[in-house]
C-alpha positions in Angstrom: 0.0 0.0 0.0 2.9 2.3 0.9 4.6 1.6 -2.5 1.4 2.4 -4.4 1.1 5.7 -2.6 4.7 6.6 -3.4 4.4 5.5 -7.0 1.3 7.6 -7.5 3.0 10.7 -6.0 6.1 10.2 -8.2 3.8 9.7 -11.3 1.9 12.9 -10.4 5.1 15.0 -10.0 6.4 13.5 -13.3 3.2 14.5 -15.2 3.4 18.0 -13.8 7.0 18.5 -14.8 6.4 17.1 -18.3 3.4 19.4 -18.9 5.3 22.5 -17.9 7.7 22.7 -20.8 9.1 26.0 -21.7 7.8 27.3 -25.0 10.6 29.8 -25.4 12.9 27.4 -27.3 10.2 26.9 -30.0 9.6 30.6 -30.8 12.1 32.4 -33.0 11.6 36.2 -33.3 11.3 37.6 -36.8 13.3 40.7 -37.3 11.5 43.7 -38.9 8.1 42.0 -39.1 5.0 44.1 -39.3 4.0 42.9 -35.9 7.2 44.1 -34.3 6.9 47.5 -36.0 3.3 47.9 -34.8 4.4 47.1 -31.2 7.0 49.8 -31.4 4.6 52.4 -32.7 2.0 51.6 -30.0 4.6 52.3 -27.4 5.0 55.8 -28.8 1.4 56.8 -28.5 -0.3 58.5 -25.5 -4.0 58.4 -24.9 -6.2 60.4 -22.5 -9.8 61.1 -21.9 -11.0 64.6 -21.1 -14.5 66.0 -20.3 -15.9 69.5 -20.8 -19.3 70.4 -19.3 -21.8 73.1 -19.7 -20.5 75.1 -22.6 -16.9 74.8 -21.5 -14.6 74.2 -24.5 -10.9 73.7 -24.2 -10.5 71.0 -26.9 -8.9 73.5 -29.4 -5.9 73.8 -27.0 -5.3 70.1 -27.2 -5.7 70.0 -31.0 -3.2 72.8 -31.4 -0.8 70.8 -29.2 -1.0 67.8 -31.6 -3.6 65.6 -30.0 -6.0 63.7 -32.3 -9.7 63.0 -31.4 -10.3 59.3 -31.6 -13.8 59.3 -30.1 -16.3 61.9 -29.1 -19.3 61.3 -26.9 -21.8 63.6 -25.4 -24.5 63.3 -22.7 -26.9 65.5 -20.9 -25.7 67.0 -17.6 -27.2 69.3 -15.0 -25.1 72.5 -14.9 -26.8 74.5 -12.1 -29.4 73.7 -9.4 -32.0 76.0 -7.8 -34.0 75.9 -4.6 -37.7 76.5 -4.8 -40.4 76.4 -2.1 -42.4 73.1 -1.8 -45.7 75.0 -1.4 -47.1 78.5 -1.7 -47.1 79.3 2.0 -43.5 78.0 2.5 -40.9 80.4 3.8 -37.5 78.9 2.8 -35.5 81.2 5.1 -37.4 80.1 8.2 -38.3 76.5 7.4 -35.5 74.7 5.7 -37.6 71.5 5.4 -39.9 73.0 2.8 -37.1 73.7 0.3 -36.8 71.6 -2.8 -33.7 71.6 -5.0 -34.4 71.3 -8.7 -32.2 71.4 -11.8 -32.0 74.9 -13.2 -29.9 74.7 -16.3 -29.3 71.5 -18.3 -26.3 71.4 -20.6 -24.2 68.9 -22.4 -21.1 67.1 -21.2 -18.6 66.2 -24.0 -16.2 63.4 -23.5 -13.2 63.1 -25.8 -10.7 60.3 -26.2 -7.5 61.8 -27.4 -4.3 60.3 -28.8 -0.9 61.9 -29.4 2.0 60.3 -31.2 5.3 61.2 -29.5 
């Protein structure tokens, strides 16, 4: 029984060692292949995401600096809020509990994904 247990442990270790061969000896790098060139150019690119809200616009500064717009998204955003009384007989200065906050101005938030090649 003891020999069977030792044999099964040795067999398990052997299987694990055989299955963990290094694949590095089978791969030969190809010099100046398209894949290697693409990898080098990807390392020289910077990407960033910026957001401008409520009629703010600073994208022209980035474009002058050499950034390229890859993607542009926009979504609705509340720019300012206002407080209004909940009822006609509510005094907002005396009774803070009757104050309701509502969106005042609704604008647009623009999200840009930029890329710059260094």
